[in-house]
Backbone atoms as SQL, in Angstrom:
CREATE TABLE atoms (id INTEGER PRIMARY KEY, chain TEXT, resi INTEGER, resn TEXT, atom TEXT, x REAL, y REAL, z REAL);
INSERT INTO atoms VALUES
  (1, 'A', 1, 'MET', 'N', 0.842, -1.186, 0.000),
  (2, 'A', 1, 'MET', 'CA', 0.000, 0.000, 0.000),
  (3, 'A', 1, 'MET', 'C', 0.882, 1.242, 0.000),
  (4, 'A', 2, 'TYR', 'N', 0.466, 2.214, -0.754),
  (5, 'A', 2, 'TYR', 'CA', 1.194, 3.479, -0.820),
  (6, 'A', 2, 'TYR', 'C', 0.832, 4.374, 0.348),
  (7, 'A', 3, 'ASN', 'N', 1.683, 5.374, 0.573),
  (8, 'A', 3, 'ASN', 'CA', 1.404, 6.386, 1.582),
  (9, 'A', 3, 'ASN', 'C', 1.883, 7.739, 1.059),
  (10, 'A', 4, 'MET', 'N', 1.736, 8.769, 1.887),
  (11, 'A', 4, 'MET', 'CA', 2.103, 10.117, 1.455),
  (12, 'A', 4, 'MET', 'C', 3.600, 10.239, 1.180),
  (13, 'A', 5, 'SER', 'N', 4.412, 9.451, 1.834),
  (14, 'A', 5, 'SER', 'CA', 5.852, 9.475, 1.554),
  (15, 'A', 5, 'SER', 'C', 6.132, 8.999, 0.124),
  (16, 'A', 6, 'ASP', 'N', 5.407, 7.980, -0.301),
  (17, 'A', 6, 'ASP', 'CA', 5.552, 7.499, -1.678),
  (18, 'A', 6, 'ASP', 'C', 5.128, 8.579, -2.671),
  (19, 'A', 7, 'TYR', 'N', 4.068, 9.276, -2.342),
  (20, 'A', 7, 'TYR', 'CA', 3.581, 10.360, -3.192),
  (21, 'A', 7, 'TYR', 'C', 4.631, 11.459, -3.313),
  (22, 'A', 8, 'ARG', 'N', 5.183, 11.879, -2.194),
  (23, 'A', 8, 'ARG', 'CA', 6.207, 12.937, -2.197),
  (24, 'A', 8, 'ARG', 'C', 7.452, 12.490, -2.977),
  (25, 'A', 9, 'ALA', 'N', 7.832, 11.242, -2.828),
  (26, 'A', 9, 'ALA', 'CA', 8.998, 10.716, -3.561),
  (27, 'A', 9, 'ALA', 'C', 8.730, 10.722, -5.070),
  (28, 'A', 10, 'ALA', 'N', 7.510, 10.366, -5.464),
  (29, 'A', 10, 'ALA', 'CA', 7.165, 10.364, -6.888),
  (30, 'A', 10, 'ALA', 'C', 7.165, 11.787, -7.444),
  (31, 'A', 11, 'LEU', 'N', 6.674, 12.744, -6.656),
  (32, 'A', 11, 'LEU', 'CA', 6.727, 14.145, -7.085),
  (33, 'A', 11, 'LEU', 'C', 8.171, 14.614, -7.247),
  (34, 'A', 12, 'SER', 'N', 9.003, 14.221, -6.320),
  (35, 'A', 12, 'SER', 'CA', 10.416, 14.591, -6.377),
  (36, 'A', 12, 'SER', 'C', 11.076, 14.006, -7.618),
  (37, 'A', 13, 'GLU', 'N', 10.792, 12.744, -7.898),
  (38, 'A', 13, 'GLU', 'CA', 11.349, 12.100, -9.090),
  (39, 'A', 13, 'GLU', 'C', 10.910, 12.836, -10.353),
  (40, 'A', 14, 'ARG', 'N', 9.626, 13.160, -10.423),
  (41, 'A', 14, 'ARG', 'CA', 9.097, 13.871, -11.591),
  (42, 'A', 14, 'ARG', 'C', 9.799, 15.214, -11.779),
  (43, 'A', 15, 'GLY', 'N', 10.161, 15.848, -10.681),
  (44, 'A', 15, 'GLY', 'CA', 10.837, 17.139, -10.732),
  (45, 'A', 15, 'GLY', 'C', 12.230, 17.088, -11.326),
  (46, 'A', 16, 'ASN', 'N', 12.773, 15.900, -11.477),
  (47, 'A', 16, 'ASN', 'CA', 14.108, 15.746, -12.059),
  (48, 'A', 16, 'ASN', 'C', 14.116, 15.815, -13.586),
  (49, 'A', 17, 'TYR', 'N', 12.937, 15.871, -14.193),
  (50, 'A', 17, 'TYR', 'CA', 12.840, 15.788, -15.645),
  (51, 'A', 17, 'TYR', 'C', 12.220, 17.055, -16.232),
  (52, 'A', 18, 'ASP', 'N', 12.528, 17.293, -17.497),
  (53, 'A', 18, 'ASP', 'CA', 11.905, 18.391, -18.219),
  (54, 'A', 18, 'ASP', 'C', 10.439, 18.066, -18.453),
  (55, 'A', 19, 'MET', 'N', 9.588, 19.062, -18.217),
  (56, 'A', 19, 'MET', 'CA', 8.157, 18.857, -18.374),
  (57, 'A', 19, 'MET', 'C', 7.845, 18.366, -19.784),
  (58, 'A', 20, 'ASP', 'N', 7.006, 17.375, -19.836),
  (59, 'A', 20, 'ASP', 'CA', 6.527, 16.753, -21.073),
  (60, 'A', 20, 'ASP', 'C', 7.564, 15.890, -21.791),
  (61, 'A', 21, 'SER', 'N', 8.724, 15.664, -21.176),
  (62, 'A', 21, 'SER', 'CA', 9.668, 14.697, -21.736),
  (63, 'A', 21, 'SER', 'C', 9.107, 13.296, -21.473),
  (64, 'A', 22, 'ALA', 'N', 9.660, 12.301, -22.134),
  (65, 'A', 22, 'ALA', 'CA', 9.200, 10.920, -21.932),
  (66, 'A', 22, 'ALA', 'C', 9.373, 10.493, -20.469),
  (67, 'A', 23, 'ASP', 'N', 10.504, 10.862, -19.861),
  (68, 'A', 23, 'ASP', 'CA', 10.736, 10.503, -18.458),
  (69, 'A', 23, 'ASP', 'C', 9.748, 11.214, -17.532),
  (70, 'A', 24, 'TRP', 'N', 9.465, 12.473, -17.826),
  (71, 'A', 24, 'TRP', 'CA', 8.510, 13.227, -17.010),
  (72, 'A', 24, 'TRP', 'C', 7.129, 12.581, -17.111),
  (73, 'A', 25, 'LYS', 'N', 6.734, 12.191, -18.321),
  (74, 'A', 25, 'LYS', 'CA', 5.416, 11.572, -18.516),
  (75, 'A', 25, 'LYS', 'C', 5.301, 10.260, -17.754),
  (76, 'A', 26, 'LEU', 'N', 6.355, 9.472, -17.746),
  (77, 'A', 26, 'LEU', 'CA', 6.346, 8.227, -16.972),
  (78, 'A', 26, 'LEU', 'C', 6.233, 8.527, -15.479),
  (79, 'A', 27, 'ALA', 'N', 7.013, 9.490, -15.021),
  (80, 'A', 27, 'ALA', 'CA', 6.954, 9.869, -13.606),
  (81, 'A', 27, 'ALA', 'C', 5.568, 10.413, -13.250),
  (82, 'A', 28, 'GLN', 'N', 4.963, 11.145, -14.153),
  (83, 'A', 28, 'GLN', 'CA', 3.609, 11.666, -13.914),
  (84, 'A', 28, 'GLN', 'C', 2.604, 10.534, -13.801),
  (85, 'A', 29, 'GLN', 'N', 2.761, 9.495, -14.595),
  (86, 'A', 29, 'GLN', 'CA', 1.875, 8.333, -14.486),
  (87, 'A', 29, 'GLN', 'C', 2.018, 7.676, -13.120),
  (88, 'A', 30, 'LYS', 'N', 3.240, 7.629, -12.614),
  (89, 'A', 30, 'LYS', 'CA', 3.462, 7.078, -11.273),
  (90, 'A', 30, 'LYS', 'C', 2.746, 7.926, -10.231),
  (91, 'A', 31, 'VAL', 'N', 2.903, 9.243, -10.348),
  (92, 'A', 31, 'VAL', 'CA', 2.235, 10.150, -9.406),
  (93, 'A', 31, 'VAL', 'C', 0.731, 9.914, -9.450),
  (94, 'A', 32, 'GLN', 'N', 0.156, 9.900, -10.647),
  (95, 'A', 32, 'GLN', 'CA', -1.285, 9.719, -10.778),
  (96, 'A', 32, 'GLN', 'C', -1.748, 8.377, -10.232),
  (97, 'A', 33, 'SER', 'N', -0.957, 7.346, -10.401),
  (98, 'A', 33, 'SER', 'CA', -1.320, 6.027, -9.880),
  (99, 'A', 33, 'SER', 'C', -1.343, 6.023, -8.359),
  (100, 'A', 34, 'ILE', 'N', -0.338, 6.612, -7.765),
  (101, 'A', 34, 'ILE', 'CA', -0.281, 6.675, -6.300),
  (102, 'A', 34, 'ILE', 'C', -1.446, 7.501, -5.772),
  (103, 'A', 35, 'VAL', 'N', -1.724, 8.627, -6.410),
  (104, 'A', 35, 'VAL', 'CA', -2.847, 9.467, -5.994),
  (105, 'A', 35, 'VAL', 'C', -4.146, 8.677, -6.063),
  (106, 'A', 36, 'ALA', 'N', -4.365, 7.969, -7.163),
  (107, 'A', 36, 'ALA', 'CA', -5.598, 7.207, -7.327),
  (108, 'A', 36, 'ALA', 'C', -5.755, 6.143, -6.240),
  (109, 'A', 37, 'VAL', 'N', -4.675, 5.448, -5.931),
  (110, 'A', 37, 'VAL', 'CA', -4.733, 4.408, -4.890),
  (111, 'A', 37, 'VAL', 'C', -5.055, 5.028, -3.538),
  (112, 'A', 38, 'LEU', 'N', -4.408, 6.131, -3.223),
  (113, 'A', 38, 'LEU', 'CA', -4.625, 6.756, -1.917),
  (114, 'A', 38, 'LEU', 'C', -6.031, 7.343, -1.795),
  (115, 'A', 39, 'VAL', 'N', -6.528, 7.968, -2.853),
  (116, 'A', 39, 'VAL', 'CA', -7.896, 8.498, -2.805),
  (117, 'A', 39, 'VAL', 'C', -8.886, 7.342, -2.657),
  (118, 'A', 40, 'ALA', 'N', -8.686, 6.269, -3.419),
  (119, 'A', 40, 'ALA', 'CA', -9.579, 5.111, -3.322),
  (120, 'A', 40, 'ALA', 'C', -9.548, 4.479, -1.935),
  (121, 'A', 41, 'ALA', 'N', -8.406, 4.583, -1.265),
  (122, 'A', 41, 'ALA', 'CA', -8.274, 4.031, 0.085),
  (123, 'A', 41, 'ALA', 'C', -8.851, 4.958, 1.154),
  (124, 'A', 42, 'GLY', 'N', -9.307, 6.146, 0.736),
  (125, 'A', 42, 'GLY', 'CA', -9.913, 7.072, 1.688),
  (126, 'A', 42, 'GLY', 'C', -8.933, 7.952, 2.420),
  (127, 'A', 43, 'ASP', 'N', -7.743, 8.126, 1.888),
  (128, 'A', 43, 'ASP', 'CA', -6.739, 8.972, 2.523),
  (129, 'A', 43, 'ASP', 'C', -7.155, 10.439, 2.397),
  (130, 'A', 44, 'LYS', 'N', -7.609, 11.020, 3.499),
  (131, 'A', 44, 'LYS', 'CA', -8.120, 12.399, 3.505),
  (132, 'A', 44, 'LYS', 'C', -7.045, 13.406, 3.122),
  (133, 'A', 45, 'ALA', 'N', -5.802, 13.156, 3.497),
  (134, 'A', 45, 'ALA', 'CA', -4.723, 14.072, 3.128),
  (135, 'A', 45, 'ALA', 'C', -4.560, 14.110, 1.618),
  (136, 'A', 46, 'MET', 'N', -4.673, 12.958, 0.968),
  (137, 'A', 46, 'MET', 'CA', -4.544, 12.924, -0.483),
  (138, 'A', 46, 'MET', 'C', -5.748, 13.581, -1.148),
  (139, 'A', 47, 'VAL', 'N', -6.924, 13.360, -0.610),
  (140, 'A', 47, 'VAL', 'CA', -8.106, 14.043, -1.136),
  (141, 'A', 47, 'VAL', 'C', -7.879, 15.552, -1.068),
  (142, 'A', 48, 'GLY', 'N', -7.326, 16.017, 0.038),
  (143, 'A', 48, 'GLY', 'CA', -7.010, 17.437, 0.183),
  (144, 'A', 48, 'GLY', 'C', -6.003, 17.906, -0.859),
  (145, 'A', 49, 'GLU', 'N', -5.025, 17.076, -1.165),
  (146, 'A', 49, 'GLU', 'CA', -4.026, 17.412, -2.190),
  (147, 'A', 49, 'GLU', 'C', -4.696, 17.567, -3.559),
  (148, 'A', 50, 'VAL', 'N', -5.610, 16.665, -3.873),
  (149, 'A', 50, 'VAL', 'CA', -6.315, 16.726, -5.161),
  (150, 'A', 50, 'VAL', 'C', -7.150, 18.007, -5.231),
  (151, 'A', 51, 'VAL', 'N', -7.864, 18.306, -4.163),
  (152, 'A', 51, 'VAL', 'CA', -8.682, 19.521, -4.121),
  (153, 'A', 51, 'VAL', 'C', -7.791, 20.750, -4.306),
  (154, 'A', 52, 'GLU', 'N', -6.679, 20.800, -3.594),
  (155, 'A', 52, 'GLU', 'CA', -5.763, 21.941, -3.712),
  (156, 'A', 52, 'GLU', 'C', -5.177, 22.046, -5.115),
  (157, 'A', 53, 'GLU', 'N', -4.910, 20.912, -5.744),
  (158, 'A', 53, 'GLU', 'CA', -4.399, 20.933, -7.118),
  (159, 'A', 53, 'GLU', 'C', -5.407, 21.590, -8.051),
  (160, 'A', 54, 'VAL', 'N', -6.674, 21.248, -7.887),
  (161, 'A', 54, 'VAL', 'CA', -7.697, 21.837, -8.746),
  (162, 'A', 54, 'VAL', 'C', -7.800, 23.337, -8.502),
  (163, 'A', 55, 'TYR', 'N', -7.743, 23.759, -7.240),
  (164, 'A', 55, 'TYR', 'CA', -7.742, 25.201, -6.947),
  (165, 'A', 55, 'TYR', 'C', -6.554, 25.880, -7.621),
  (166, 'A', 56, 'SER', 'N', -5.393, 25.275, -7.561),
  (167, 'A', 56, 'SER', 'CA', -4.192, 25.850, -8.177),
  (168, 'A', 56, 'SER', 'C', -4.336, 25.937, -9.694),
  (169, 'A', 57, 'LEU', 'N', -4.863, 24.895, -10.294),
  (170, 'A', 57, 'LEU', 'CA', -5.072, 24.907, -11.739),
  (171, 'A', 57, 'LEU', 'C', -6.079, 25.980, -12.126),
  (172, 'A', 58, 'ASN', 'N', -7.099, 26.159, -11.294),
  (173, 'A', 58, 'ASN', 'CA', -8.075, 27.213, -11.535),
  (174, 'A', 58, 'ASN', 'C', -7.403, 28.579, -11.457),
  (175, 'A', 59, 'ASP', 'N', -6.560, 28.764, -10.446),
  (176, 'A', 59, 'ASP', 'CA', -5.839, 30.028, -10.284),
  (177, 'A', 59, 'ASP', 'C', -4.918, 30.320, -11.463),
  (178, 'A', 60, 'CYS', 'N', -4.416, 29.259, -12.102),
  (179, 'A', 60, 'CYS', 'CA', -3.506, 29.418, -13.242),
  (180, 'A', 60, 'CYS', 'C', -4.251, 29.673, -14.544),
  (181, 'A', 61, 'GLY', 'N', -5.561, 29.665, -14.513),
  (182, 'A', 61, 'GLY', 'CA', -6.342, 29.967, -15.704),
  (183, 'A', 61, 'GLY', 'C', -6.809, 28.766, -16.499),
  (184, 'A', 62, 'CYS', 'N', -6.681, 27.581, -15.932),
  (185, 'A', 62, 'CYS', 'CA', -7.181, 26.398, -16.635),
  (186, 'A', 62, 'CYS', 'C', -8.709, 26.463, -16.716),
  (187, 'A', 63, 'SER', 'N', -9.248, 25.780, -17.697),
  (188, 'A', 63, 'SER', 'CA', -10.704, 25.737, -17.832),
  (189, 'A', 63, 'SER', 'C', -11.233, 24.434, -17.228),
  (190, 'A', 64, 'LEU', 'N', -12.504, 24.446, -16.956),
  (191, 'A', 64, 'LEU', 'CA', -13.151, 23.258, -16.384),
  (192, 'A', 64, 'LEU', 'C', -13.023, 22.058, -17.319),
  (193, 'A', 65, 'GLU', 'N', -12.893, 22.301, -18.618),
  (194, 'A', 65, 'GLU', 'CA', -12.804, 21.225, -19.600),
  (195, 'A', 65, 'GLU', 'C', -11.411, 20.624, -19.730),
  (196, 'A', 66, 'ASP', 'N', -10.393, 21.236, -19.129),
  (197, 'A', 66, 'ASP', 'CA', -9.032, 20.699, -19.229),
  (198, 'A', 66, 'ASP', 'C', -8.985, 19.274, -18.695),
  (199, 'A', 67, 'LEU', 'N', -8.193, 18.433, -19.359),
  (200, 'A', 67, 'LEU', 'CA', -8.118, 17.014, -18.989),
  (201, 'A', 67, 'LEU', 'C', -7.678, 16.797, -17.546),
  (202, 'A', 68, 'ALA', 'N', -6.721, 17.585, -17.073),
  (203, 'A', 68, 'ALA', 'CA', -6.245, 17.423, -15.696),
  (204, 'A', 68, 'ALA', 'C', -7.369, 17.701, -14.702),
  (205, 'A', 69, 'ILE', 'N', -8.175, 18.713, -14.983),
  (206, 'A', 69, 'ILE', 'CA', -9.305, 19.048, -14.107),
  (207, 'A', 69, 'ILE', 'C', -10.343, 17.929, -14.162),
  (208, 'A', 70, 'GLN', 'N', -10.677, 17.496, -15.361),
  (209, 'A', 70, 'GLN', 'CA', -11.678, 16.447, -15.508),
  (210, 'A', 70, 'GLN', 'C', -11.244, 15.152, -14.825),
  (211, 'A', 71, 'TYR', 'N', -9.959, 14.828, -14.931),
  (212, 'A', 71, 'TYR', 'CA', -9.446, 13.620, -14.269),
  (213, 'A', 71, 'TYR', 'C', -9.597, 13.740, -12.751),
  (214, 'A', 72, 'ASP', 'N', -9.194, 14.880, -12.198),
  (215, 'A', 72, 'ASP', 'CA', -9.288, 15.055, -10.749),
  (216, 'A', 72, 'ASP', 'C', -10.738, 15.008, -10.273),
  (217, 'A', 73, 'LEU', 'N', -11.643, 15.633, -11.017),
  (218, 'A', 73, 'LEU', 'CA', -13.056, 15.592, -10.637),
  (219, 'A', 73, 'LEU', 'C', -13.596, 14.170, -10.706),
  (220, 'A', 74, 'TRP', 'N', -13.231, 13.449, -11.765),
  (221, 'A', 74, 'TRP', 'CA', -13.657, 12.048, -11.877),
  (222, 'A', 74, 'TRP', 'C', -13.124, 11.226, -10.710),
  (223, 'A', 75, 'LEU', 'N', -11.861, 11.444, -10.373),
  (224, 'A', 75, 'LEU', 'CA', -11.240, 10.696, -9.281),
  (225, 'A', 75, 'LEU', 'C', -11.990, 10.938, -7.978),
  (226, 'A', 76, 'LEU', 'N', -12.316, 12.185, -7.709),
  (227, 'A', 76, 'LEU', 'CA', -13.058, 12.497, -6.486),
  (228, 'A', 76, 'LEU', 'C', -14.453, 11.882, -6.525),
  (229, 'A', 77, 'GLU', 'N', -15.178, 12.125, -7.612),
  (230, 'A', 77, 'GLU', 'CA', -16.558, 11.640, -7.702),
  (231, 'A', 77, 'GLU', 'C', -16.644, 10.116, -7.669),
  (232, 'A', 78, 'SER', 'N', -15.756, 9.453, -8.375),
  (233, 'A', 78, 'SER', 'CA', -15.837, 7.990, -8.443),
  (234, 'A', 78, 'SER', 'C', -15.448, 7.315, -7.135),
  (235, 'A', 79, 'ASN', 'N', -14.893, 8.110, -6.222),
  (236, 'A', 79, 'ASN', 'CA', -14.529, 7.558, -4.916),
  (237, 'A', 79, 'ASN', 'C', -15.386, 8.123, -3.786),
  (238, 'A', 80, 'GLY', 'N', -16.510, 8.726, -4.164),
  (239, 'A', 80, 'GLY', 'CA', -17.484, 9.168, -3.173),
  (240, 'A', 80, 'GLY', 'C', -17.312, 10.579, -2.650),
  (241, 'A', 81, 'TYR', 'N', -16.409, 11.333, -3.218),
  (242, 'A', 81, 'TYR', 'CA', -16.181, 12.705, -2.759),
  (243, 'A', 81, 'TYR', 'C', -16.965, 13.681, -3.642),
  (244, 'A', 82, 'ILE', 'N', -18.283, 13.455, -3.659),
  (245, 'A', 82, 'ILE', 'CA', -19.188, 14.209, -4.516),
  (246, 'A', 82, 'ILE', 'C', -19.243, 15.676, -4.091),
  (247, 'A', 83, 'LYS', 'N', -19.334, 15.924, -2.805),
  (248, 'A', 83, 'LYS', 'CA', -19.431, 17.301, -2.297),
  (249, 'A', 83, 'LYS', 'C', -18.196, 18.103, -2.691),
  (250, 'A', 84, 'GLU', 'N', -17.027, 17.520, -2.516),
  (251, 'A', 84, 'GLU', 'CA', -15.783, 18.211, -2.855),
  (252, 'A', 84, 'GLU', 'C', -15.726, 18.528, -4.343),
  (253, 'A', 85, 'ALA', 'N', -16.100, 17.548, -5.168),
  (254, 'A', 85, 'ALA', 'CA', -16.081, 17.740, -6.616),
  (255, 'A', 85, 'ALA', 'C', -17.081, 18.820, -7.030),
  (256, 'A', 86, 'GLN', 'N', -18.254, 18.814, -6.425),
  (257, 'A', 86, 'GLN', 'CA', -19.265, 19.810, -6.779),
  (258, 'A', 86, 'GLN', 'C', -18.795, 21.215, -6.424),
  (259, 'A', 87, 'GLU', 'N', -18.170, 21.373, -5.270),
  (260, 'A', 87, 'GLU', 'CA', -17.639, 22.686, -4.885),
  (261, 'A', 87, 'GLU', 'C', -16.600, 23.168, -5.895),
  (262, 'A', 88, 'LEU', 'N', -15.783, 22.251, -6.390),
  (263, 'A', 88, 'LEU', 'CA', -14.772, 22.615, -7.386),
  (264, 'A', 88, 'LEU', 'C', -15.412, 22.981, -8.717),
  (265, 'A', 89, 'ARG', 'N', -16.459, 22.281, -9.082),
  (266, 'A', 89, 'ARG', 'CA', -17.158, 22.602, -10.339),
  (267, 'A', 89, 'ARG', 'C', -17.745, 24.017, -10.283),
  (268, 'A', 90, 'GLU', 'N', -18.062, 24.500, -9.085),
  (269, 'A', 90, 'GLU', 'CA', -18.709, 25.797, -8.942),
  (270, 'A', 90, 'GLU', 'C', -17.723, 26.965, -8.858),
  (271, 'A', 91, 'LEU', 'N', -16.429, 26.691, -8.982),
  (272, 'A', 91, 'LEU', 'CA', -15.449, 27.764, -9.013),
  (273, 'A', 91, 'LEU', 'C', -15.646, 28.633, -10.240),
  (274, 'A', 92, 'ASP', 'N', -15.076, 29.823, -10.228),
  (275, 'A', 92, 'ASP', 'CA', -15.149, 30.729, -11.370),
  (276, 'A', 92, 'ASP', 'C', -14.122, 30.274, -12.404),
  (277, 'A', 93, 'TRP', 'N', -14.576, 29.486, -13.388),
  (278, 'A', 93, 'TRP', 'CA', -13.698, 28.911, -14.400),
  (279, 'A', 93, 'TRP', 'C', -13.612, 29.806, -15.606),
  (280, 'A', 94, 'GLU', 'N', -12.495, 29.722, -16.318),
  (281, 'A', 94, 'GLU', 'CA', -12.284, 30.483, -17.566),
  (282, 'A', 94, 'GLU', 'C', -13.253, 30.020, -18.614);
């Protein structure tokens, strides 16, 4: 089972690569896999990380239709975090 230390290590590994390089994309898949496992396991800290990521993406000007946003909303909703996902959908999106 993964934990937040595994998540932080995967983020650190991803940071070693140029964004959108093949190595970065592989590291990003690892990050997303760990996040999915932790959210599915009910890890509230990870749920908080996902929520904060969506807020950050919103602050950066992403739209509600962006794939990263849609993935995070799906992840929350499919694991029972309907209220959190709905609050994020109601943000002021581009």
